[in-house]
GUMARRO-943754 format. One record per residue (C-alpha): x, y, z; residue in three letters. Coordinates in Angstrom, 1 decimal. Layout:
N
PT      c1      c2      c3  residuo
PT       X       Y       Z      ALA
...
end
This chain:
341
PT      c1      c2      c3  residuo
PT   165.7     3.0    51.7      MET
PT   166.8     2.8    48.1      LYS
PT   169.8     5.3    46.8      LYS
PT   168.6     7.6    44.6      THR
PT   171.4     9.4    43.6      ASN
PT   173.2     8.5    40.3      LYS
PT   176.7     7.0    40.4      GLY
PT   179.5     9.3    39.8      LEU
PT   181.3     9.6    36.4      THR
PT   184.8    10.4    35.1      TYR
PT   182.9    13.8    33.9      LYS
PT   181.8    14.5    37.3      ASP
PT   185.5    14.3    38.2      ALA
PT   186.4    17.4    35.7      GLY
PT   187.7    14.7    32.7      VAL
PT   185.7    14.5    29.4      ASP
PT   186.6    11.6    27.3      ILE
PT   184.3    12.5    24.6      ASP
PT   185.6    15.8    24.5      ALA
PT   189.0    14.2    23.9      GLY
PT   187.7    12.3    21.1      ASN
PT   186.3    15.0    19.5      LEU
PT   189.6    16.9    19.9      LEU
PT   191.2    14.2    17.8      ILE
PT   189.1    14.4    15.3      GLU
PT   189.4    18.6    14.5      LYS
PT   192.8    18.3    14.5      ILE
PT   193.3    15.3    12.1      LYS
PT   193.2    17.7     8.9      PRO
PT   196.1    20.0    10.3      TYR
PT   198.3    16.7    11.2      ILE
PT   197.3    15.5     7.6      LYS
PT   199.0    18.6     6.3      LYS
PT   202.3    17.1     8.2      THR
PT   202.5    13.4     6.8      LYS
PT   205.7    12.5     5.3      ARG
PT   205.7     9.1     3.0      PRO
PT   207.5     7.2     6.0      GLU
PT   204.4     7.5     8.1      VAL
PT   202.4     4.4     8.3      ILE
PT   199.8     4.8    10.9      ALA
PT   197.0     7.0    11.3      ASP
PT   196.5     9.3    14.3      LEU
PT   195.1     7.4    17.0      GLY
PT   197.0     4.8    17.8      GLY
PT   199.0     3.9    21.0      PHE
PT   202.1     4.9    19.3      GLY
PT   203.3     6.7    16.2      GLY
PT   204.7     4.4    13.1      LEU
PT   207.6     6.1    11.6      PHE
PT   209.3     3.3     8.4      ALA
PT   213.0     4.5     9.1      LEU
PT   214.3     4.8     5.6      GLN
PT   217.9     4.2     6.6      SER
PT   219.1     2.4     3.3      GLU
PT   219.7     6.3     2.3      LYS
PT   222.8     6.6     5.1      TYR
PT   225.6     4.6     5.4      LYS
PT   225.6     5.1     9.0      LYS
PT   222.3     6.7    10.2      PRO
PT   222.5     8.2    13.5      ILE
PT   219.3     9.0    15.1      LEU
PT   219.3    12.7    17.1      VAL
PT   216.5    13.8    19.7      SER
PT   215.5    16.7    21.4      GLY
PT   212.9    17.7    23.8      THR
PT   211.7    21.3    24.6      ASP
PT   208.9    23.4    25.8      GLY
PT   208.2    27.1    25.5      VAL
PT   208.0    28.5    29.2      GLY
PT   206.5    31.2    30.5      THR
PT   205.8    32.8    27.2      LYS
PT   202.8    30.4    27.6      LEU
PT   201.0    33.0    30.2      MET
PT   201.3    35.9    27.8      LEU
PT   199.7    33.7    25.4      ALA
PT   197.0    32.5    27.3      GLN
PT   196.8    35.9    28.8      ASN
PT   196.1    37.3    25.6      LEU
PT   193.9    34.8    24.4      LYS
PT   196.3    34.4    21.1      ILE
PT   197.0    30.2    21.0      HIS
PT   197.5    30.1    17.6      GLY
PT   201.3    30.5    17.4      THR
PT   202.6    29.3    20.6      ILE
PT   202.6    25.9    19.0      GLY
PT   205.1    27.1    16.1      ILE
PT   207.1    27.7    19.5      ASP
PT   207.2    24.5    20.7      LEU
PT   208.1    23.0    17.5      VAL
PT   210.7    25.4    16.9      ALA
PT   212.7    24.9    20.4      MET
PT   212.6    21.1    19.0      CYS
PT   214.1    21.0    15.8      VAL
PT   216.6    23.7    15.7      ASN
PT   218.0    22.0    18.5      ASP
PT   218.0    18.9    16.3      VAL
PT   219.2    20.8    13.2      LEU
PT   222.7    22.2    14.9      VAL
PT   224.1    18.2    14.5      GLN
PT   223.3    18.6    10.9      GLY
PT   220.2    16.4    11.5      ALA
PT   217.3    16.6     9.3      GLU
PT   213.8    16.6    11.4      PRO
PT   211.6    13.2    10.7      LEU
PT   208.7    13.4    13.1      PHE
PT   207.4    15.1    16.1      PHE
PT   204.9    14.1    19.2      LEU
PT   203.3    16.7    21.8      ASP
PT   202.2    17.0    25.3      TYR
PT   199.0    19.1    26.1      PHE
PT   197.9    18.9    29.7      ALA
PT   195.2    21.2    30.8      CYS
PT   192.7    21.5    33.7      GLY
PT   189.9    21.5    31.8      LYS
PT   190.2    20.8    28.2      LEU
PT   188.5    23.7    25.6      ASP
PT   188.1    22.2    22.3      ILE
PT   188.4    25.5    20.6      SER
PT   191.8    26.4    22.2      ILE
PT   193.5    23.2    22.0      ALA
PT   192.9    22.8    18.3      SER
PT   194.1    26.3    17.6      ASN
PT   197.1    25.4    19.6      VAL
PT   197.7    22.1    17.7      ILE
PT   197.3    24.0    14.3      GLU
PT   200.2    25.8    15.5      GLY
PT   202.2    22.3    16.3      ILE
PT   201.1    21.2    13.0      ALA
PT   202.3    24.9    11.0      LYS
PT   205.5    24.0    12.8      GLY
PT   205.9    20.9    11.7      CYS
PT   205.0    21.8     8.1      GLU
PT   207.3    24.3     8.3      ILE
PT   210.3    22.1     9.5      SER
PT   209.0    19.2     7.5      GLY
PT   208.2    17.3    10.5      ALA
PT   205.6    14.7    10.6      ALA
PT   203.4    15.2    13.5      LEU
PT   202.7    11.7    14.2      ILE
PT   201.3    11.7    17.6      GLY
PT   201.0    13.0    21.1      GLY
PT   198.5    13.1    24.1      GLU
PT   196.2    15.1    25.7      THR
PT   195.9    15.2    29.6      ALA
PT   193.0    17.2    31.2      GLU
PT   194.1    17.3    35.4      MET
PT   191.3    19.8    36.7      PRO
PT   193.2    19.5    40.4      ASP
PT   196.4    20.3    38.4      MET
PT   195.8    23.4    36.4      TYR
PT   193.2    26.1    36.6      LYS
PT   190.4    25.3    34.2      ASN
PT   191.8    27.7    31.5      ASP
PT   195.5    26.8    32.0      ASP
PT   197.8    24.6    30.1      TYR
PT   201.1    23.6    29.7      ASP
PT   203.2    22.2    26.2      LEU
PT   206.0    20.2    26.2      ALA
PT   207.5    18.8    22.3      GLY
PT   209.6    16.1    21.2      PHE
PT   211.4    15.5    18.2      CYS
PT   213.5    12.7    16.2      VAL
PT   215.5    13.6    13.3      GLY
PT   218.3    11.9    10.7      ILE
PT   221.8    12.6    10.0      VAL
PT   224.3    10.1     8.3      ASP
PT   227.1     9.4    10.3      GLN
PT   230.1    11.4     8.4      GLU
PT   227.8    14.0     8.3      ASN
PT   226.9    15.0    11.9      VAL
PT   228.4    18.4    13.4      ILE
PT   229.9    18.2    16.2      THR
PT   232.3    21.6    16.3      GLY
PT   235.0    19.5    16.6      GLU
PT   237.2    20.4    13.9      ASP
PT   236.7    24.7    14.4      ILE
PT   239.5    26.4    14.2      GLN
PT   240.8    29.7    14.9      ILE
PT   240.5    32.1    11.7      GLY
PT   237.2    30.5    11.1      ASP
PT   234.3    33.1    10.6      THR
PT   230.9    33.1    12.9      LEU
PT   227.5    33.6    10.9      ILE
PT   224.8    35.1    12.8      GLY
PT   220.8    34.5    11.7      ILE
PT   218.5    36.9    12.7      ALA
PT   216.1    36.0    15.1      SER
PT   212.4    37.1    15.1      SER
PT   212.4    38.5    18.6      GLY
PT   213.1    36.6    22.4      PRO
PT   211.7    33.5    20.8      HIS
PT   210.7    31.6    23.9      SER
PT   213.7    32.4    26.4      ASN
PT   213.8    35.0    29.3      GLY
PT   210.3    35.7    29.8      TYR
PT   210.1    35.1    33.1      SER
PT   212.4    38.6    33.0      LEU
PT   210.2    40.0    30.4      ILE
PT   207.3    39.6    32.3      ARG
PT   208.6    41.3    35.1      LYS
PT   209.5    43.9    33.2      VAL
PT   206.1    44.1    32.2      LEU
PT   204.7    44.0    35.9      GLU
PT   207.3    46.9    37.1      ILE
PT   206.0    49.5    33.8      GLN
PT   202.5    48.2    34.5      ASN
PT   202.0    47.1    31.1      ILE
PT   198.5    45.0    30.6      ASP
PT   199.4    41.7    28.7      ASP
PT   195.5    41.7    27.9      LYS
PT   196.0    44.5    25.7      LYS
PT   196.9    44.2    22.0      ASN
PT   199.9    46.4    22.2      SER
PT   202.8    46.3    19.7      SER
PT   205.2    45.5    22.8      VAL
PT   202.7    42.3    23.4      ILE
PT   202.4    41.6    19.4      ARG
PT   206.6    41.6    19.2      ASP
PT   206.9    39.4    22.1      LEU
PT   204.6    36.9    20.5      LEU
PT   206.1    36.6    17.7      ALA
PT   206.8    32.7    17.1      PRO
PT   210.4    31.5    17.4      THR
PT   212.1    31.0    14.1      LYS
PT   212.2    27.9    12.5      ILE
PT   215.5    27.7    10.8      TYR
PT   215.3    24.0     9.2      VAL
PT   214.6    24.6     5.8      LYS
PT   217.4    27.5     5.3      SER
PT   220.0    26.1     6.8      VAL
PT   219.6    22.6     5.2      SER
PT   219.8    24.1     2.0      GLU
PT   223.1    26.0     3.0      LEU
PT   224.6    22.2     4.3      MET
PT   224.1    21.3     0.5      LYS
PT   226.9    23.5    -0.7      LYS
PT   229.1    24.7     2.3      ILE
PT   230.9    22.8     5.3      LYS
PT   229.0    24.1     8.4      ILE
PT   231.7    23.2    11.2      LYS
PT   229.5    24.1    13.7      GLY
PT   225.9    25.5    14.9      MET
PT   224.7    27.2    18.2      ALA
PT   220.8    27.5    18.2      HIS
PT   220.6    30.6    20.7      ILE
PT   218.4    29.8    23.7      THR
PT   218.5    30.3    27.4      GLY
PT   221.8    31.5    28.2      GLY
PT   221.9    33.8    24.9      GLY
PT   224.8    34.1    22.9      ILE
PT   227.2    34.1    26.4      THR
PT   226.4    30.7    27.0      GLU
PT   225.9    28.5    23.7      ASN
PT   228.2    29.2    21.6      ILE
PT   230.7    27.8    24.1      PRO
PT   228.9    24.6    24.1      ARG
PT   230.9    23.8    20.2      ILE
PT   233.8    24.7    21.3      LEU
PT   237.0    23.5    22.3      ASN
PT   238.4    24.8    25.2      PRO
PT   241.2    26.6    23.8      ASN
PT   239.3    28.7    21.7      LEU
PT   237.2    31.5    21.8      MET
PT   234.4    33.3    20.1      ALA
PT   235.4    36.8    19.3      ASN
PT   232.2    38.8    18.8      ILE
PT   231.6    42.3    17.1      ASN
PT   228.1    43.2    18.6      THR
PT   227.8    46.6    16.1      ASN
PT   227.5    43.8    13.1      THR
PT   223.9    42.9    13.1      TRP
PT   220.7    44.9    13.4      GLU
PT   218.8    44.3    16.7      MET
PT   215.3    43.8    17.1      ASN
PT   214.1    47.0    18.8      PRO
PT   212.2    44.7    21.0      ILE
PT   215.3    43.8    22.9      PHE
PT   215.9    47.7    23.4      GLU
PT   212.5    48.2    25.0      TRP
PT   213.2    45.5    27.3      ILE
PT   216.6    46.6    28.3      ALA
PT   215.8    50.2    28.7      THR
PT   212.4    49.8    30.7      HIS
PT   214.1    46.9    32.9      GLY
PT   217.4    48.8    33.3      ASN
PT   218.8    45.6    32.3      ILE
PT   222.6    45.5    32.0      SER
PT   224.3    44.4    28.5      GLU
PT   225.7    41.7    30.1      GLU
PT   222.8    40.2    31.5      GLU
PT   220.7    40.7    28.5      MET
PT   223.7    38.5    26.5      ARG
PT   223.2    35.8    28.9      LYS
PT   219.6    36.0    29.2      THR
PT   218.3    36.8    25.7      PHE
PT   219.5    35.9    21.9      ASN
PT   219.8    39.9    21.4      CYS
PT   218.7    39.5    17.4      GLY
PT   220.9    36.5    17.0      ILE
PT   218.6    33.2    16.7      GLY
PT   221.3    30.8    15.7      MET
PT   225.1    31.0    15.0      VAL
PT   226.7    29.0    12.1      LEU
PT   230.9    28.5    12.3      VAL
PT   232.3    28.3     8.7      ILE
PT   235.7    28.9     6.7      GLU
PT   236.2    32.5     6.4      SER
PT   236.4    31.6     2.4      LYS
PT   232.8    30.7     2.3      ASP
PT   231.7    33.5     4.0      THR
PT   230.4    35.8     1.1      LYS
PT   228.4    32.7    -0.3      GLU
PT   227.2    31.5     3.0      THR
PT   225.3    34.8     3.2      LEU
PT   224.0    34.5    -0.5      GLU
PT   222.5    31.6     0.1      ILE
PT   220.8    32.8     3.5      LEU
PT   219.6    35.7     1.7      SER
PT   218.1    34.0    -1.1      ALA
PT   216.4    31.4     1.3      ASN
PT   214.5    34.4     3.1      GLY
PT   217.3    34.6     5.9      GLU
PT   218.7    38.2     7.4      LYS
PT   221.9    36.9     8.2      ALA
PT   225.8    38.8     9.1      TRP
PT   229.2    38.2     9.4      GLU
PT   229.2    38.8    13.5      ILE
PT   232.9    37.6    14.5      GLY
PT   235.5    34.9    14.3      SER
PT   237.3    32.2    16.3      ILE
PT   240.2    33.3    18.1      ILE
PT   242.2    31.4    20.8      GLU
PT   240.9    31.8    24.2      GLY
PT   239.5    29.7    27.3      SER
PT   236.2    28.7    25.7      GLY
PT   234.2    31.6    26.2      GLY
PT   232.9    34.9    24.3      VAL
PT   234.4    37.7    23.8      ASN
PT   232.6    40.9    22.9      TYR
PT   234.1    43.9    21.1      VAL
end
């Protein structure tokens, strides 16, 4: 008896190679906007090629970072708002690279899904390209993985990878931070990409349907702020002794990462304007101040340590570059933690 059944294909197993190829063509215009002179290969190769112009530096140091956006993805997917989550992905990586004084050079992304929806994927990657454009990083490659047995059809996950560069003499380590230095806080755009498992718990308790386009949900999906250009402008004129990107762990855990063990950050929580979304989270979740401070950024997305004499000029430069910033405290003698007043 002859076999009449058609042989299995990869598409029968849930992976559509043709859709992947179409996606590459669709995202090329977005990626083109991020191109830097050092990029020497078009999208589609096995690896991204970037000609490092090391002659610009006496002793060039490469700084790398990788991150994701956590369960903020679940809100974005449920609300079907896919265009800004890519900005979050880039921001979480480039801001980490920035705190060491580095200029972001290039970025790569990883997009994994159950079934590739070209419209959704291109929307996400357009956001990634936008984040790269804002930060000055070239989007030189990435990976799209279609895994039908790993993810449900509409689910996807993201990861990002960034490489930056800084001259060795300009690396910001926090080693020369001393008593009397000033802490400058730069405003966040909201919770950024941290604490969303707790946020989703609050939404669940309050029976708020995240499919509704409410003001709360819109505030929660505000993309993470990218500080690269404003802080880079500041670094041209002001010596920054230390920087802390306020991510998971909040102010409480991130500032001590740049302090010597005999120093402490003394912070006045009445010195800045907190986005109302944080008050909403705390009230509706019955969350203590201590828990809020070690989970969320509470309105401060980046903290800088500078000499006190540079405070006025620093605030002026940041304001001129579109940032809301405040003097939020100072460095005192202590045990490496944070003291709130």
